[in-house]
C-alpha positions as a printed Julia matrix, in Angstrom:
144×3 Matrix{Float64}:
 -60.4   16.97  -40.39
 -58.21  15.5   -43.1
 -54.48  16.06  -43.45
 -53.43  15.68  -47.08
 -49.93  15.09  -48.37
 -49.14  14.99  -52.06
 -46.25  13.82  -54.18
 -45.22  13.76  -57.8
 -42.64  11.44  -59.37
 -41.11  11.06  -62.81
 -38.56   8.52  -63.96
 -37.17   5.34  -62.5
 -36.83   4.53  -58.82
 -33.11   5.4   -58.63
 -32.74   8.02  -61.37
 -36.12   9.75  -61.12
 -37.08  12.82  -59.16
 -40.19  14.01  -57.41
 -41.74  16.59  -55.14
 -43.52  16.46  -51.82
 -46.26  18.95  -50.89
 -49.0   19.49  -48.36
 -52.45  20.7   -49.28
 -52.13  23.69  -46.95
 -48.89  24.82  -48.64
 -46.57  24.26  -45.67
 -44.51  22.15  -48.04
 -44.76  23.22  -51.65
 -43.15  20.96  -54.24
 -40.07  20.2   -52.14
 -37.76  18.09  -54.33
 -36.71  14.56  -53.4
 -34.95  11.66  -55.06
 -33.51   8.23  -54.38
 -30.24   9.94  -53.45
 -31.93  12.3   -50.95
 -33.71   9.36  -49.33
 -30.96   6.77  -49.19
 -27.61   8.43  -49.9
 -27.76  11.68  -47.89
 -27.88  13.94  -50.95
 -29.61  17.34  -50.72
 -33.38  17.24  -50.93
 -36.27  15.93  -48.91
 -36.67  12.48  -47.48
 -40.13  11.11  -46.71
 -38.62   9.31  -43.72
 -37.12  12.55  -42.37
 -40.44  14.31  -42.81
 -42.12  11.4   -41.02
 -39.67  11.83  -38.14
 -40.48  15.54  -37.94
 -44.21  14.82  -37.96
 -43.79  12.18  -35.27
 -41.73  14.61  -33.13
 -44.46  17.24  -33.38
 -47.14  14.71  -32.51
 -45.11  13.4   -29.57
 -44.52  16.91  -28.18
 -48.23  17.7   -28.16
 -49.03  14.35  -26.55
 -46.43  14.94  -23.84
 -47.76  18.45  -23.19
 -51.27  17.02  -22.96
 -50.09  14.34  -20.53
 -48.49  17.0   -18.31
 -51.75  18.95  -18.41
 -53.77  15.88  -17.42
 -51.82  15.71  -14.14
 -51.96  19.48  -13.55
 -48.6   20.63  -14.94
 -47.29  22.67  -17.84
 -43.9   22.4   -19.56
 -41.71  25.44  -20.0
 -40.42  23.72  -23.14
 -40.14  20.32  -24.8
 -37.55  19.43  -27.45
 -37.86  16.18  -29.33
 -35.8   14.57  -32.06
 -36.91  11.37  -33.74
 -34.4    9.28  -35.64
 -35.97   7.09  -38.28
 -33.79   4.13  -39.22
 -34.08   3.03  -42.84
 -32.79  -0.4   -43.72
 -33.9   -3.53  -45.5
 -37.01  -5.44  -44.52
 -37.41  -9.2   -44.38
 -38.59  -9.05  -48.0
 -35.3   -7.45  -49.12
 -36.95  -4.08  -49.85
 -36.26  -0.74  -48.15
 -38.1   -0.45  -44.86
 -38.3    1.67  -41.75
 -36.55  -0.62  -39.3
 -36.51   1.55  -36.22
 -37.57   4.77  -34.6
 -35.81   6.38  -31.64
 -37.2    9.29  -29.64
 -34.9   11.66  -27.78
 -36.83  14.12  -25.65
 -35.7   16.76  -23.19
 -38.15  18.9   -21.27
 -38.25  21.53  -18.57
 -41.46  21.23  -16.55
 -41.64  22.98  -13.17
 -42.55  20.77  -10.21
 -42.77  17.59  -12.31
 -41.04  14.68  -10.57
 -38.88  12.23  -12.48
 -41.54   9.55  -11.93
 -44.28  11.8   -13.34
 -42.09  12.76  -16.29
 -41.28   9.13  -17.07
 -44.98   8.24  -16.91
 -46.0   11.12  -19.2
 -43.18  10.47  -21.69
 -43.93   6.76  -21.89
 -47.63   7.46  -22.35
 -46.8    9.89  -25.2
 -44.42   7.33  -26.78
 -47.17   4.74  -26.94
 -50.28   6.84  -27.46
 -49.43   9.8   -29.7
 -51.45   9.57  -32.89
 -48.49   8.74  -35.13
 -47.06   6.13  -32.72
 -50.33   4.25  -33.02
 -49.72   3.55  -36.72
 -46.17   2.24  -36.33
 -45.55  -1.47  -36.72
 -42.25  -1.02  -34.9
 -41.87  -0.17  -31.23
 -40.1    3.2   -30.92
 -37.28   3.36  -28.38
 -36.78   6.47  -26.27
 -34.37   8.48  -24.11
 -36.24  11.02  -21.99
 -34.5   13.7   -19.89
 -36.16  16.07  -17.42
 -34.04  19.14  -16.7
 -34.48  21.54  -13.8
 -36.52  24.61  -14.61
 -34.71  27.91  -14.67
């Protein structure tokens, strides 16, 4: 299986504009610019999309980890904050990644939850490509 992302760009780094798409059409020519990436202007941000992809990957990894010890989550909600700053070379860089996850999983102890969340933090497919070490806050809530 291959996952394919595509982008177009025209113009300079700061004044140009581009689009981001996926081959399956989930994203179709979503506009982005320097301002949407670094100044909070409307439009897409590759880093924000990366955070969303990482959150989805993490959720599936956590669900899988629960399943490996015989449990199933009622729900898992994850937010990943990607920090964009300046690298050692003076160029823009992803300087941090922070995972905030909350889950309801019947009969899962805090110890089991911590183990599964940490395993997902380190071993989800996207975490494996990061050169930074994501930080995490993980909360297990009682099931309804």
